[in-house]
C-alpha positions in Angstrom: -36.3 7.0 -17.5 -38.8 6.6 -15.0 -39.8 10.0 -12.6 -41.4 10.0 -9.6 -45.0 10.4 -10.2 -46.2 13.4 -10.8 -47.6 14.7 -7.4 -44.5 13.6 -5.9 -42.1 16.3 -7.9 -45.0 18.9 -7.2 -44.6 18.5 -3.9 -40.9 18.2 -3.5 -41.6 22.0 -5.7 -44.0 23.5 -3.5 -41.7 22.5 -0.9 -38.8 23.2 -2.6 -36.7 19.8 -1.3 -33.3 20.1 -2.2 -33.2 15.8 -2.2 -34.6 16.5 -5.4 -32.3 18.4 -7.0 -30.6 17.8 -10.3 -32.8 15.0 -10.1 -35.9 16.3 -11.4 -36.2 19.5 -13.9 -39.4 21.2 -14.0 -40.3 23.4 -17.2 -43.8 25.9 -17.0 -45.3 26.1 -19.8 -47.0 29.8 -19.0 -43.7 31.0 -19.1 -41.4 28.7 -21.2 -38.8 28.6 -18.2 -37.1 26.0 -16.7 -36.2 25.0 -13.0 -34.6 23.8 -10.1 -36.8 22.2 -7.9 -35.3 24.7 -5.3 -36.1 27.8 -7.5 -37.0 30.3 -5.1 -39.4 32.0 -8.2 -43.2 31.6 -7.2 -44.8 28.4 -7.5 -46.6 28.1 -10.9 -50.0 26.0 -11.0 -50.1 22.1 -11.4 -52.0 22.4 -14.9 -48.4 24.8 -16.2 -45.8 21.7 -14.7 -44.2 19.5 -16.8 -41.9 17.3 -15.6 -38.1 16.6 -17.0 -35.4 13.8 -15.4 -32.5 16.0 -16.9 -32.2 19.5 -18.3 -31.1 18.3 -21.6 -35.1 17.2 -21.8 -35.9 20.4 -21.0 -34.6 22.4 -23.5 -35.2 19.8 -26.0 -38.7 20.1 -24.6 -38.1 24.3 -26.0 -37.7 25.6 -22.7 -34.7 28.0 -21.9 -32.9 28.1 -18.9 -34.7 30.1 -15.8 -32.1 32.7 -13.9 -33.1 33.1 -10.6 -32.5 29.1 -10.0 -29.5 28.8 -12.3 -29.8 25.1 -13.5 -26.1 25.2 -14.6 -25.4 25.1 -11.2 -27.5 22.0 -9.9 -26.2 19.3 -8.7 -24.9 16.8 -11.7 -25.2 13.2 -11.9 -28.0 11.9 -14.3 -25.7 9.1 -15.2 -26.6 7.7 -12.0 -30.0 7.2 -12.7 -31.5 3.8 -14.5 -28.0 0.6 -14.9 -26.7 2.4 -18.6 -22.8 2.0 -18.4 -22.5 3.1 -21.7 -25.0 6.2 -20.9 -22.8 7.4 -18.3 -19.6 6.9 -20.2 -21.6 8.7 -22.8 -21.9 11.6 -20.9 -18.3 11.6 -19.6 -16.6 12.1 -23.3 -19.5 14.4 -23.8 -17.9 16.7 -21.2 -14.9 16.1 -22.1 -16.1 17.9 -26.1 -16.6 14.2 -28.0 -19.5 16.1 -29.7 -17.6 19.6 -30.2 -16.2 21.1 -33.1 -16.2 20.1 -36.9 -16.4 16.1 -37.5 -17.8 15.2 -33.9 -20.9 13.3 -35.0 -22.8 10.9 -32.9 -21.2 7.9 -34.6 -18.1 8.3 -34.1 -18.9 8.3 -30.5 -21.2 5.2 -30.3 -18.0 3.5 -32.1 -15.6 5.1 -29.1 -18.2 3.1 -27.1 -18.1 0.0 -29.0 -22.4 1.0 -29.9 -24.4 1.4 -32.8 -25.5 4.9 -33.1 -29.2 4.1 -33.3 -28.0 2.2 -29.8 -27.1 4.6 -27.8 -29.5 7.7 -29.2 -32.1 4.7 -27.7 -30.3 4.5 -24.7 -30.1 8.4 -24.7 -33.7 8.5 -24.4 -34.5 6.0 -22.0 -32.2 7.5 -19.5 -32.0 11.0 -20.0 -34.9 11.8 -22.2 -32.7 13.5 -24.6 -30.8 13.4 -27.7 -26.9 12.7 -27.2 -26.7 16.4 -29.4 -29.3 17.4 -27.0 -27.3 17.1 -24.4 -24.4 18.5 -25.7 -26.1 21.2 -27.2 -27.0 22.0 -23.5 -24.0 21.5 -21.4 -22.7 24.6 -24.0 -25.5 26.3 -23.2 -25.1 26.7 -19.4 -21.1 26.2 -18.7 -21.3 29.4 -21.2 -24.1 30.6 -18.9 -22.0 29.7 -15.5 -19.4 31.1 -17.1 -21.3 34.9 -17.8 -22.5 34.7 -14.1 -19.0 33.8 -12.6 -16.1 35.1 -13.8 -15.2 38.3 -15.9 -14.1 36.7 -18.9 -14.8 38.4 -22.7 -17.6 36.4 -24.2 -14.9 35.4 -26.7 -13.7 33.5 -24.4 -16.4 32.0 -23.7 -18.0 31.0 -27.2 -14.4 28.8 -27.4 -14.4 27.9 -24.2 -17.9 26.2 -23.5 -17.9 24.1 -26.7 -18.9 26.8 -29.5 -17.7 26.6 -33.0 -17.4 30.6 -33.1 -18.9 33.4 -31.6 -21.5 33.8 -34.6 -23.2 30.7 -34.0 -22.8 31.1 -29.9 -25.1 35.0 -30.0 -26.9 32.8 -32.1 -27.7 30.5 -30.0 -28.2 33.0 -26.4 -30.8 34.9 -28.7 -32.8 31.5 -29.6 -32.9 30.4 -26.2 -32.8 33.7 -24.5 -34.5 36.0 -26.4 -31.6 38.9 -26.2 -27.2 38.6 -27.0 -24.9 36.9 -24.0 -23.6 39.8 -23.1 -27.6 40.6 -21.2 -27.0 38.5 -19.5 -23.9 39.7 -17.5 -25.2 43.2 -17.4 -27.8 41.2 -15.3 -25.5 40.7 -12.2 -22.5 42.7 -11.3 -19.7 41.0 -13.5 -17.2 42.8 -14.9 -15.8 41.5 -18.7 -12.2 41.4 -18.6 -9.9 38.9 -18.4 -8.9 37.3 -15.8 -5.1 35.8 -14.8 -7.7 32.1 -13.6 -10.9 31.3 -14.1 -12.8 30.8 -10.7 -16.6 28.4 -10.7 -17.9 26.6 -8.1 -19.3 22.6 -8.5 -22.0 21.7 -7.2 -22.1 18.2 -5.1 -25.0 16.4 -3.2 -24.4 16.5 0.3 -23.0 15.1 2.3 -19.6 15.5 1.6 -17.1 14.1 3.8 -13.9 17.4 2.4 -12.2 15.7 5.1 -11.7 12.1 4.5 -11.4 13.5 0.7 -8.0 15.5 1.5 -6.8 13.0 3.8 -6.5 10.4 0.8 -5.3 13.0 -1.8 -2.6 13.8 0.7 -0.9 10.5 1.4 -0.4 10.3 -1.7 0.7 13.9 -2.8 2.9 13.7 -5.2 6.4 16.4 -4.3 6.2 19.0 -7.6 2.8 17.5 -9.3 0.5 18.0 -6.3 0.4 20.0 -2.8 -2.7 19.8 0.2 -2.2 23.0 1.8 -4.7 24.9 4.3 -7.4 23.3 3.4 -7.3 22.3 0.0 -5.7 20.5 -3.3 -3.7 21.7 -6.2 -2.4 20.2 -8.8 -0.6 21.2 -12.1 -2.3 20.1 -15.5 -1.4 19.2 -19.2 -4.3 19.0 -22.1 -2.6 18.5 -25.8 0.7 20.1 -24.6 -0.7 23.0 -22.8 0.2 23.3 -19.5 -1.5 25.2 -16.4 -2.5 24.0 -12.8 -5.4 23.7 -10.9 -6.5 24.4 -7.0 -9.9 22.9 -5.3 -11.3 24.2 -2.1 -14.4 23.6 0.2 -17.0 25.8 -0.2 -19.7 23.8 2.3 -21.7 26.9 3.0 -22.8 26.8 -1.2 -22.3 23.4 -0.6 -19.8 23.6 -3.7 -16.4 22.9 -4.6 -14.3 26.3 -5.2 -12.3 25.6 -8.2 -9.5 27.9 -9.5 -8.3 27.2 -13.2 -4.7 29.1 -14.1 -4.5 28.2 -17.9 -3.4 29.3 -21.0 -5.7 27.8 -23.6 -9.9 28.7 -23.2 -11.0 26.0 -25.1 -10.1 23.2 -21.7 -11.7 24.4 -19.3 -14.4 21.8 -20.0 -12.3 19.0 -20.1 -10.6 20.8 -16.4 -13.8 20.8 -15.2 -14.8 17.0 -16.1 -11.4 15.8 -14.3 -12.1 18.1 -11.7 -15.7 16.2 -11.2 -14.5 13.4 -11.8 -11.5 13.2 -9.1 -13.5 14.3 -6.1 -16.6 12.7 -7.4 -18.9 15.1 -7.8 -21.4 13.0 -9.6 -22.3 10.6 -6.9 -26.5 9.9 -5.6 -24.4 9.3 -1.8 -27.6 9.4 -0.7 -28.5 6.4 -2.4 -25.8 4.9 -2.5 -25.1 5.2 1.6 -28.6 3.6 1.5 -27.9 0.3 -0.1 -24.7 -0.2 1.6 -26.2 0.3 5.0 -28.5 -2.7 4.5 -25.2 -4.6 5.5 -25.1 -4.1 9.4 -21.1 -5.0 8.8 -21.1 -1.4 6.6 -23.8 0.4 8.4 -21.5 1.0 11.1 -18.7 2.6 9.0 -21.2 4.5 7.1 -22.7 6.3 9.7 -19.4 7.1 11.4 -18.4 8.9 7.8 -21.5 9.8 5.6 -21.3 11.9 2.2 -17.5 9.1 1.9 -16.7 9.6 -2.5 -14.6 7.7 -4.3 -11.8 8.9 -5.6 -11.3 9.3 -9.0 -7.9 9.6 -11.0 -6.7 12.6 -12.5 -5.6 10.9 -15.7 -6.0 7.7 -16.6 -2.5 6.9 -17.9 -1.2 8.5 -15.0 -2.7 7.0 -12.6 -2.4 3.5 -14.1 1.7 4.5 -13.2 0.4 4.7 -9.7 -1.0 2.0 -10.0 2.5 -0.4 -10.9 4.4 1.7 -8.6 2.3 0.6 -5.8 2.7 -2.9 -6.5 3.4 -4.8 -3.1 4.8 -1.7 -1.3 3.4 0.7 1.0 1.5 4.3 -0.6 4.4 6.1 1.5 6.9 4.0 -0.9 4.9 4.4 -4.2 4.8 7.7 -3.2 8.7 8.4 -3.7 8.5 6.5 -6.4 6.1 8.5 -8.3 8.5 11.5 -7.5 11.4 10.1 -8.7 9.7 10.1 -11.9 8.6 13.2 -11.9 11.8 15.5 -11.1 12.9 13.2 -13.9 10.3 12.7 -16.8 7.8 15.5 -16.0 8.3 19.1 -18.1 8.3 22.0 -16.1 5.6 24.5 -15.2 5.4 27.9 -16.4 5.2 30.2 -14.2 2.9 32.1 -14.8 0.9 29.4 -15.0 1.4 27.9 -11.4 -1.3 28.3 -8.7 1.0 26.9 -6.4 4.7 27.7 -5.6 5.3 24.4 -5.3 4.2 23.3 -8.5 6.9 23.1 -10.7 6.2 19.9 -12.6 3.6 17.6 -15.1 3.5 14.1 -15.2 4.9 12.5 -18.2 3.5 11.6 -20.8 2.6 8.3 -22.4 5.1 8.9 -25.5 7.7 10.3 -23.1 8.3 7.8 -21.2 7.4 4.6 -24.5 10.8 6.8 -26.0 12.9 7.2 -23.1 16.1 5.6 -23.2 15.6 4.8 -19.9 12.7 5.1 -17.2 15.9 5.1 -14.5 14.3 4.5 -11.2 15.4 2.5 -8.0 12.4 -0.3 -8.2 12.9 -4.5 -9.7 14.0 -4.2 -13.6 10.8 -6.2 -14.3 8.7 -2.9 -12.5 10.7 -0.9 -15.0 9.8 -3.2 -18.1 5.8 -3.3 -17.1 5.7 1.2 -16.7 7.5 0.7 -20.0 4.9 -2.0 -21.5 1.7 0.3 -20.1 3.5 3.7 -22.2 3.8 1.7 -24.8 0.0 0.7 -24.6 -1.1 4.3 -23.9 0.7 5.5 -26.3 -0.6 3.0 -28.9 -4.4 3.3 -28.2 -6.0 7.3 -26.5 -9.0 5.5 -25.5 -7.2 3.1 -23.8 -8.0 3.4 -19.9 -11.7 4.5 -21.5 -14.5 1.9 -20.5 -15.5 -0.4 -23.4 -18.1 -3.3 -22.7 -18.5 -4.7 -18.9 -16.2 -4.6 -16.3 -15.1 -7.5 -17.1 -14.2 -6.8 -20.4 -12.3 -3.4 -18.8 -10.6 -6.3 -16.2 -9.5 -8.6 -19.3 -8.4 -5.7 -22.0 -5.4 -4.3 -19.0 -4.9 -7.1 -18.0 -3.1 -8.1 -21.1 -0.8 -5.8 -20.8 2.4 -6.9 -19.3 2.9 -6.6 -15.6 -0.5 -5.8 -15.1 -2.5 -7.7 -13.2 -5.6 -8.6 -11.2 -5.3 -5.9 -8.1 -4.3 -3.6 -10.4 -6.4 -4.0 -13.2 -9.3 -3.6 -10.6 -7.5 -0.2 -8.8 -7.0 0.8 -12.4 -11.0 0.6 -13.3 -12.2 1.9 -9.6 -10.6 5.1 -10.6 -9.5 5.9 -13.9 -12.2 4.4 -15.3 -14.8 5.3 -12.9 -16.3 1.5 -12.9 -18.0 1.8 -9.5 -18.3 -1.7 -9.5 -14.6 -2.7 -9.4 -13.1 -4.0 -6.4 -9.2 -5.0 -6.1 -10.5 -7.9 -3.3 -6.3 -9.2 -2.7 -5.8 -5.4 -1.8 -4.2 -5.6 2.1 -5.5 -2.6 2.8 -8.9 -4.1 2.2 -8.5 -7.5 3.4 -7.1 -5.9 6.9 -10.1 -3.5 6.7 -12.6 -6.6 6.1 -10.6 -8.5 9.0 -11.1 -5.3 11.5 -14.5 -5.8 12.0 -15.3 -9.0 10.4 -12.4 -11.7 11.8 -14.4 -15.0 9.4 -13.8 -12.4 6.7 -9.6 -13.5 6.2 -9.4 -14.2 2.6 -10.3 -12.8 -0.9 -12.4 -15.3 -1.3 -14.5 -14.8 1.5 -14.4 -11.0 0.9 -15.5 -11.8 -2.3 -18.4 -13.2 -1.3 -19.9 -10.8 1.2 -19.4 -8.3 -1.9 -22.0 -9.6 -3.6 -24.4 -7.8 -1.7 -22.9 -4.1 -2.1 -23.4 -4.4 -6.5 -23.2 -2.5 -8.1 -21.7 0.5 -5.3 -18.4 -1.8 -4.8 -16.0 0.8 -5.0 -17.7 2.8 -2.0 -17.7 -0.5 -0.5 -14.1 -0.8 -0.5 -13.4 3.4 -0.1 -14.8 2.4 3.6 -13.2 -0.1 4.3 -9.4 1.7 3.3 -10.7 4.7 4.9 -11.4 2.4 7.7 -8.0 0.5 8.1 -6.2 4.1 7.6 -7.9 5.6 10.1 -7.9 2.3 13.0 -3.8 2.4 11.8 -3.1 6.3 12.9 -4.9 5.7 16.3 -3.1 2.4 16.9 
C-alpha cells in the first residue's frame, strides 16, 4: 500500500487537512496514540510521527485510538485504495461479522472469496498494512467505542453488539488497549448507561454528498409497507436471521455524516445493519477521486459539475435487489414498484409494532426460502417472469452467498446469467447494486441510452455506449448513475 510521502502526510497533519481524513492515520511514538489528521490536539514533532493507511495498521503496530479525534468516526473507504477487489469484498464480509464468533477463521473467509489463505493475508498487508484478524479486531474495538460514546447501551450489550465473544474478552481488550475499563470511556462523556428503545449513530462520509439525488432515487422505488421517504429521511424494515426491526436514515450535513436510528430486537445484528446502511448509501466512496476521473471526459464533466457527490446507491439485500431487477424487466420503474408492493403485501411477514420506527412500515421483504416454497407467487405479470422469480428464489436458497462477488466482474455476470430469466441487463444491474461491482455497466438499459443520447446524439446504440464507457473504468457504475439521473431530470422538466 502506497501512502503519500511522509512530508506530505505531516503537512496534512499540521494543517488538519480534512481531505486526508480516513486516508491516513498518524501514530505518535511519544504518546502511543494514533489519531486522524484532523485531530485538534497539538501537532506532534515530525520525528515522533509514523503514518499508516488504515486504523488497523496503526493498532496492530501497538498504538491505541485517540479519545479526542475518535478514529472510529473517520470516513471509511480504505477499500477504495489500490486495485484489489478481493480486499474490498473481504472488508465487506468482515463488516458483516465474517471473523466474529467461534469457528470464524481467515481460511473460511478466503474460501468464500475463492482465494488461498496466504494470498488473502498478503493482499491485506499490501493494501491495508494489517492482517485480516487485525482488521476485524480493530473494527470490533472502534465500533464498541462508538457505541460507548454515542449511545446509552449497557456495556454487556455493547460487547455483544460489537462482535466480542464474551464480556470478559471485551473488558480485557479495553483494559489492554486503553489501560482502563470500557465504562471509564463513557464517564468521559455525558452519556448514560441505560438501555434505549433504539440505537442512534452517526456514520461519516467524505464530502461532497448529493443527498437530494439519493433520496429521489430511493423515493421513486420505495415499496409501500417496506420503505418510506418522508420529510428528508429514509426508513425501511429489516429482517436478519428471522428477527425483524426497522431503520431510519437522515442527513446531517454539518457533521458530514448520516444519522441512523436502529430499532431491532437483537444487538448482535447491529454491525450487519450498519454495514448495510453504508452499502445502500455508498458511504465508502472516495468521491473526489471518482468525480475527478469521470470529469476527464468532456461528455460527463458537465453532469459531474452539476451534481458533485452523486453516489451509486447499493441494495439493502442481494435477494431483494435481484427480485426488484426481475420485476423491472421491460417495464417502468413505477410499474415495477407496484408489482413489488403486491409481492410484499402477499408474502412479507408483518413487523411488530414495537420495532417499527414509522407507522407506515408494516412488512418485511419475503425471503428466498419463502418464495421458493410458495405454491403460487400470485402477481399480475407474465408466467415466464413468475418462473424467473421462482428460479431466482431457488438459486438463492441453495446458495446463501449467491450475491457475494466471486472472481472478476465477468465471472459474476456469467454466474448470474445461469439463473433462468436473468439476462445481460439484469445481471449487470444486480452486480452494480447488490454485489457493489463499481465497474458494472448495463449498457442496454433504455434509461442509459436516452441519458447519453441527450448529450451526445452519436452514442445511440449499446455498442457506441460501451465504446465510450471504456474511459470511465473502473467506475462505470458512477457514470451510469449520472446518466440515469440526467435522464430522470430531463424527463421531469420536459
